[in-house]
C-alpha positions as CSV (number, residue, x, y, z in Angstrom):
1,M,130.8,115.1,36.0
2,E,128.5,117.9,36.9
3,Q,126.6,117.6,40.2
4,K,122.8,117.8,40.2
5,T,121.4,120.8,41.9
6,D,117.9,121.6,43.1
7,V,116.4,124.9,44.1
8,I,114.9,125.7,47.5
9,T,112.3,128.4,47.7
10,R,112.5,130.7,50.7
11,P,109.4,132.4,52.2
12,Q,110.5,135.7,50.6
13,N,110.1,134.1,47.1
14,T,113.9,134.1,46.6
15,T,115.6,130.9,45.5
16,I,119.0,129.5,46.2
17,P,120.7,126.6,44.4
18,V,121.4,123.7,46.7
19,D,123.5,120.6,46.1
20,A,121.0,117.7,45.9
21,S,123.4,115.3,47.5
22,I,123.4,117.3,50.7
23,I,119.6,117.1,51.2
24,S,118.1,113.7,51.9
25,G,114.9,112.7,53.6
26,R,116.7,110.9,56.4
27,Y,116.2,111.8,60.0
28,M,118.9,111.3,62.7
29,C,116.8,108.5,64.2
30,D,116.9,106.7,60.9
31,I,120.7,107.0,60.8
32,L,120.9,105.7,64.4
33,G,118.7,102.8,63.4
34,D,121.1,101.9,60.6
35,M,124.0,102.0,63.1
36,R,122.1,99.5,65.3
37,D,121.6,97.3,62.2
38,C,125.4,97.4,61.7
39,Y,125.8,96.1,65.2
40,K,123.2,93.4,64.8
41,T,124.7,92.1,61.6
42,H,128.3,92.8,62.7
43,N,128.9,94.5,59.3
44,F,130.8,97.6,60.3
45,S,132.0,98.5,56.8
46,Y,129.6,101.5,56.3
47,L,129.6,102.6,60.0
48,P,132.1,105.4,59.4
49,S,129.9,107.0,56.7
50,L,126.9,106.8,59.0
51,I,128.9,108.5,61.8
52,E,129.8,111.3,59.4
53,E,126.2,111.7,58.2
54,L,125.0,111.8,61.8
55,Q,127.7,114.3,62.8
56,Y,126.8,116.5,59.8
57,R,123.1,116.5,60.7
58,A,123.8,117.2,64.4
59,N,126.1,120.1,63.5
60,R,123.4,121.6,61.2
61,M,120.8,121.2,64.0
62,E,123.2,122.8,66.5
63,D,124.0,125.7,64.1
64,R,120.3,126.3,63.5
65,L,119.6,126.4,67.3
66,H,122.4,129.0,67.8
67,R,121.0,131.1,64.9
68,I,117.5,131.0,66.4
69,K,119.0,132.0,69.8
70,D,120.8,134.9,68.1
71,I,117.6,136.0,66.3
72,V,115.6,136.0,69.6
73,Y,118.4,138.1,71.3
74,V,118.4,140.6,68.4
75,E,114.6,140.9,68.5
76,Q,114.6,141.5,72.3
77,T,117.4,144.1,72.0
78,R,115.5,145.8,69.2
79,D,112.3,145.9,71.2
80,E,114.2,147.4,74.2
81,L,115.8,150.0,72.0
82,K,112.5,150.9,70.4
83,K,111.0,151.5,73.9
84,E,114.0,153.6,74.9
85,V,113.7,155.7,71.7
86,E,110.0,156.2,72.4
87,E,110.8,157.4,76.0
88,L,113.5,159.8,74.7
89,E,111.1,161.2,72.1
90,E,108.5,161.7,74.8
91,K,111.0,163.6,76.9
92,K,112.0,165.6,73.9
93,R,108.4,166.6,73.3
94,D,108.0,167.6,76.9
95,I,111.1,169.7,76.9
96,Q,110.1,171.4,73.7
97,K,106.7,172.2,75.2
98,E,108.4,173.6,78.3
99,M,110.7,175.7,76.2
100,K,107.8,177.2,74.2
101,I,105.9,178.0,77.4
102,E,109.0,179.7,78.9
103,N,109.6,181.7,75.7
104,K,105.9,182.8,75.6
105,E,106.1,184.0,79.2
106,E,109.4,185.9,78.6
107,T,108.6,187.7,75.4
108,G,104.9,187.1,74.9
109,K,105.6,185.2,71.6
110,V,107.1,181.9,70.6
111,V,110.8,182.3,69.7
112,R,112.1,179.9,67.1
113,N,115.6,178.6,67.4
114,T,117.4,178.9,64.1
115,W,120.7,177.9,62.8
116,R,121.7,179.2,59.4
117,G,118.1,179.9,58.7
118,Y,116.8,176.4,59.4
119,P,114.3,175.9,62.3
120,W,115.1,173.2,64.8
């Protein structure tokens, strides 16, 4: 028997096939409510499946929180590195300006550094 699959559209307009049995409209609070009903009726026959469903949803939530934390860390690191690159480029420009001024003072003209005929 072939399983039914749906398609989820991502913001980038790409689609991925998803097993329809994985996605349901139930919240963790609904599952906990069903567990309470098991206790009220003393019918514990479907309690193990509710525990598994709740564990599955909690694991997915925890995984998502870790991914968000990782994304935030990567973005902060990227921003710090961008600032460092900008500072280094600023220093590079300053050093190049100083070198041109020194070369003008020594020879009266700007000397170009070349390596195999390519200017730096």
